[in-house]
C-alpha positions as CSV (number, residue, x, y, z in Angstrom):
1,M,-11.3,-78.8,-83.8
2,T,-9.4,-81.0,-85.7
3,K,-8.8,-84.7,-84.7
4,L,-5.3,-85.9,-84.2
5,T,-3.7,-89.0,-85.1
6,R,-1.9,-90.9,-82.3
7,G,2.0,-90.9,-82.0
8,K,4.3,-87.5,-81.6
9,P,2.6,-83.9,-82.1
10,K,2.8,-82.5,-85.8
11,L,4.3,-79.3,-86.6
12,A,4.3,-77.3,-89.6
13,V,5.8,-74.2,-90.8
14,W,4.3,-72.3,-94.1
15,K,5.8,-69.3,-95.9
16,F,3.2,-66.5,-97.6
17,T,4.8,-63.2,-98.4
18,S,7.6,-62.9,-96.4
19,C,11.9,-62.0,-96.9
20,D,12.2,-65.8,-95.1
21,G,13.8,-64.1,-92.1
22,C,11.3,-65.4,-89.7
23,Q,12.2,-69.2,-90.7
24,L,15.8,-68.4,-90.9
25,T,16.2,-66.9,-87.6
26,L,14.4,-70.6,-86.2
27,L,16.9,-72.6,-88.2
28,N,19.7,-70.4,-86.6
29,H,18.6,-71.9,-83.2
30,E,19.0,-75.3,-84.8
31,D,20.2,-76.9,-81.0
32,E,16.7,-75.6,-79.8
33,L,15.3,-77.3,-82.6
34,L,16.5,-80.1,-82.7
35,K,15.8,-80.5,-78.6
36,L,12.0,-79.8,-79.9
37,L,11.8,-82.5,-82.6
38,G,12.8,-85.2,-80.1
39,D,9.2,-85.3,-79.2
40,A,7.6,-83.9,-82.2
41,D,7.6,-84.4,-85.6
42,L,8.4,-82.0,-88.4
43,A,5.8,-82.8,-90.5
44,Y,6.3,-79.7,-93.4
45,F,9.2,-76.9,-93.5
46,P,10.7,-76.6,-97.0
47,E,12.8,-74.4,-95.8
48,A,14.5,-77.3,-93.7
49,T,13.6,-80.3,-95.3
50,S,12.2,-82.0,-98.2
51,S,10.2,-84.7,-96.0
52,H,6.4,-83.6,-96.5
53,L,4.0,-85.4,-94.1
54,K,0.1,-85.0,-94.7
55,G,-2.0,-83.3,-91.6
56,P,-3.6,-83.1,-89.6
57,Y,-1.2,-80.6,-87.7
58,Q,-1.2,-80.0,-84.1
59,L,0.6,-76.9,-84.6
60,S,1.1,-74.6,-87.9
61,L,3.7,-71.8,-87.7
62,V,2.6,-69.1,-90.5
63,E,5.3,-66.5,-91.4
64,G,4.6,-63.8,-93.9
65,S,1.2,-61.7,-95.3
66,I,-1.6,-62.5,-97.8
67,S,-1.0,-60.8,-101.0
68,T,-2.4,-63.0,-103.6
69,A,-5.7,-64.7,-104.2
70,H,-3.8,-68.4,-104.2
71,E,-2.4,-67.6,-100.7
72,A,-6.0,-66.3,-99.6
73,E,-6.8,-69.7,-100.4
74,K,-3.8,-71.6,-99.1
75,I,-4.5,-69.8,-95.6
76,Q,-7.6,-71.8,-95.4
77,E,-6.6,-75.2,-96.1
78,V,-3.7,-74.8,-93.7
79,R,-6.0,-73.6,-90.6
80,A,-8.6,-76.4,-91.4
81,A,-5.4,-78.6,-91.0
82,S,-4.2,-77.4,-87.7
83,K,-5.5,-77.5,-84.5
84,Y,-3.5,-74.5,-83.6
85,L,-1.7,-71.5,-85.5
86,V,0.5,-69.4,-84.8
87,T,2.0,-66.3,-86.8
88,M,5.2,-65.7,-87.0
89,G,6.6,-61.8,-87.4
90,A,5.4,-58.4,-88.5
91,C,4.5,-59.3,-91.9
92,A,1.8,-62.4,-90.5
93,M,0.8,-60.2,-87.7
94,A,0.3,-56.8,-89.6
95,G,0.6,-57.0,-93.2
96,G,4.5,-55.8,-93.3
97,L,6.5,-53.5,-95.1
98,Q,4.6,-54.7,-98.6
99,A,1.5,-53.5,-97.2
100,L,2.7,-49.7,-97.6
101,R,1.1,-50.6,-101.1
102,N,-2.6,-50.8,-99.5
103,F,-2.4,-47.0,-99.1
104,K,-1.8,-46.3,-102.4
105,D,-2.4,-47.6,-106.3
106,A,-1.3,-51.2,-106.6
107,G,-1.6,-51.1,-110.2
108,E,0.5,-48.5,-110.1
109,F,3.4,-49.9,-108.7
110,T,3.1,-53.1,-111.4
111,S,2.7,-50.9,-114.6
112,V,6.3,-49.0,-113.7
113,V,8.2,-51.8,-111.8
114,Y,7.2,-54.5,-114.3
115,P,7.7,-54.7,-117.8
116,M,4.8,-57.1,-118.5
117,P,2.2,-56.2,-115.4
118,D,-0.7,-58.2,-116.9
119,Y,1.2,-61.6,-115.5
120,V,1.4,-59.9,-112.1
121,E,-1.8,-61.8,-110.1
122,T,-1.6,-59.6,-107.1
123,L,-4.0,-58.6,-104.2
124,H,-4.2,-54.8,-104.5
125,K,-4.1,-55.1,-100.5
126,S,-0.9,-57.1,-98.4
127,T,-2.8,-58.0,-95.2
128,P,-2.2,-59.8,-92.0
129,I,-3.2,-63.9,-91.6
130,S,-5.8,-62.7,-88.7
131,E,-8.3,-61.1,-91.2
132,H,-8.5,-64.7,-92.7
133,V,-8.5,-66.8,-90.1
134,T,-8.5,-67.5,-86.6
135,V,-4.9,-67.2,-85.3
136,D,-4.4,-68.7,-81.3
137,Y,-1.1,-66.4,-80.6
138,E,1.3,-64.1,-82.5
139,A,4.9,-64.1,-82.2
140,R,6.1,-60.9,-82.1
141,G,9.1,-59.2,-84.2
142,C,11.2,-58.6,-87.1
143,P,12.3,-61.4,-87.3
144,V,10.5,-63.3,-84.5
145,N,12.2,-63.6,-81.3
146,T,13.1,-67.1,-81.5
147,D,13.1,-67.8,-77.4
148,T,9.9,-66.7,-77.0
149,L,8.8,-68.6,-80.4
150,I,10.3,-71.7,-78.9
151,Q,8.4,-71.1,-75.9
152,V,5.3,-70.9,-78.0
153,V,5.9,-73.8,-79.8
154,R,6.3,-76.3,-76.7
155,A,2.7,-74.3,-75.1
156,F,0.9,-75.8,-78.4
157,L,2.8,-79.1,-78.8
158,F,3.2,-80.2,-75.0
159,G,0.9,-78.2,-73.0
160,E,4.1,-76.2,-71.3
161,P,3.0,-72.4,-70.3
162,L,3.0,-69.9,-72.7
163,P,5.6,-66.8,-72.2
164,E,4.3,-63.9,-70.0
165,T,3.5,-61.1,-71.5
166,N,3.6,-57.0,-70.8
167,N,2.7,-54.1,-71.8
168,R,5.9,-52.2,-71.3
169,S,7.4,-49.9,-74.5
170,V,11.0,-50.0,-75.5
171,C,11.5,-46.5,-73.5
172,V,11.1,-48.8,-70.2
173,D,13.8,-51.5,-71.7
174,C,16.1,-47.9,-72.5
175,K,16.1,-46.7,-69.2
176,K,16.7,-50.5,-67.5
177,L,19.8,-50.2,-69.6
178,G,20.7,-46.9,-68.6
179,L,20.7,-45.7,-72.4
180,S,20.4,-42.2,-72.6
181,C,16.9,-40.9,-74.7
182,I,17.7,-41.4,-79.2
183,M,15.0,-39.1,-79.6
184,L,15.1,-36.1,-77.2
185,D,19.6,-36.3,-77.6
186,Q,19.1,-36.4,-81.5
187,G,15.6,-34.5,-82.3
188,I,14.8,-37.7,-84.3
189,T,11.9,-39.8,-84.6
190,C,11.9,-42.5,-82.6
191,M,9.1,-45.4,-82.2
192,G,10.0,-46.6,-78.8
193,P,7.3,-44.9,-76.9
194,L,4.8,-46.8,-78.9
195,T,6.3,-49.9,-79.5
196,Q,5.6,-53.3,-77.7
197,S,9.4,-54.0,-75.5
198,G,11.0,-57.6,-76.4
199,C,13.7,-56.5,-78.4
200,G,15.6,-55.5,-75.4
201,A,16.2,-52.3,-76.6
202,L,18.6,-53.8,-79.4
203,C,18.7,-50.6,-81.9
204,P,18.8,-47.8,-79.2
205,S,21.9,-49.9,-77.6
206,F,23.5,-48.8,-81.1
207,N,22.7,-45.4,-81.3
208,R,19.6,-45.9,-83.3
209,A,16.3,-44.7,-83.1
210,C,13.4,-47.7,-82.3
211,A,11.8,-48.5,-85.7
212,G,9.2,-50.3,-84.2
213,C,9.8,-54.1,-85.2
214,Y,7.4,-55.4,-82.3
215,G,4.7,-53.7,-83.2
216,P,2.6,-51.2,-81.0
217,R,1.8,-51.7,-77.6
218,K,-1.5,-51.8,-76.1
219,F,-2.8,-48.5,-75.5
220,A,-0.3,-46.9,-77.7
221,H,-1.3,-43.0,-78.3
222,P,0.3,-42.1,-81.8
223,E,-1.2,-38.4,-81.8
224,A,0.3,-37.8,-78.6
225,L,3.9,-39.1,-79.8
226,E,3.5,-37.3,-83.2
227,R,2.6,-33.6,-81.3
228,H,5.6,-34.0,-79.5
229,W,7.9,-34.9,-82.7
230,R,6.2,-31.3,-83.8
231,Q,7.9,-29.8,-80.8
232,L,10.8,-31.1,-81.9
233,G,10.8,-29.5,-85.0
234,I,11.0,-32.8,-86.6
235,P,9.2,-32.1,-90.2
236,E,6.1,-33.6,-91.6
237,G,7.4,-35.9,-94.1
238,E,9.8,-37.4,-91.6
239,I,7.1,-38.1,-88.9
240,A,4.8,-39.7,-91.9
241,R,7.9,-41.9,-92.6
242,A,8.0,-42.7,-89.2
243,F,4.6,-44.5,-89.4
244,R,5.4,-46.1,-93.0
245,G,6.7,-49.1,-91.7
246,I,6.4,-52.6,-91.1
247,H,3.2,-52.4,-88.6
248,S,2.3,-49.0,-90.6
249,Y,-1.2,-51.5,-91.3
250,S,-1.8,-52.8,-88.1
251,E,-5.2,-51.2,-86.6
252,T,-3.4,-48.8,-84.3
253,Y,-1.5,-47.1,-86.8
254,R,-3.6,-47.4,-90.1
255,N,-6.0,-44.5,-90.2
256,H,-2.9,-42.6,-88.5
257,T,-0.6,-43.4,-91.5
258,L,-3.4,-42.6,-93.8
259,K,-4.0,-39.3,-92.1
260,E,-0.4,-38.5,-92.5
261,E,-0.1,-39.7,-96.0
262,A,-2.9,-36.7,-96.9
263,K,-1.3,-33.9,-94.8
264,V,2.3,-34.6,-96.9
265,G,0.0,-34.8,-100.0
266,E,-1.6,-31.4,-98.9
267,S,2.0,-30.0,-98.5
268,N,3.1,-31.0,-102.0
């Protein structure tokens, strides 16, 4: 374990392949962040400050997936310099939307998109942080739930309790809010039965199907939901697209996504 220097604990925030959404969400809660920084030093956070302090760090927050050889090396350096490492959001947890390339030929994509693909240095897969280093806690969401994240940060910096975890689906939150079932009412794919709660059923509250931002809950059973979708008459292509989300490369959905891709290919 990294030996820390005396004084205030150091907090670092790192970005890998991502949209910066989790970092911006953290910055949008500036009042809570400023209170936090009364007792800790913001040692590294390029999105917020040009002032950089060298490690070691008590806690590193990591946003984004590993998509380049440079990032694969950098995350090892971050882990070595950090006593604790917490990932923020779906990209860091499951590879993100960019992990859709994991099911295809990444070289084919670059040759189509870029006029000079030889200059594009990228790995064939976009992978979660946990496939490269030990992760002490995964803060879910797309973007991350900032209230939960602040509580997690305080836990690792000052020894306060970690947030309570649950294994509820988004469907439970819908019921608590008195919302009718989007899937049954509209006959569309909704990831709510498989998805870990935490967003407060945000999308269903606006009459939209759950997109699975918080990732699969423990013991999620995608095959059962798939069978139900077929009973509702939902086409194979729509079922396949439902699993091609920001958590498509998660352990729960990875093999299922491959099977759905194969089914669509056969139907074409």
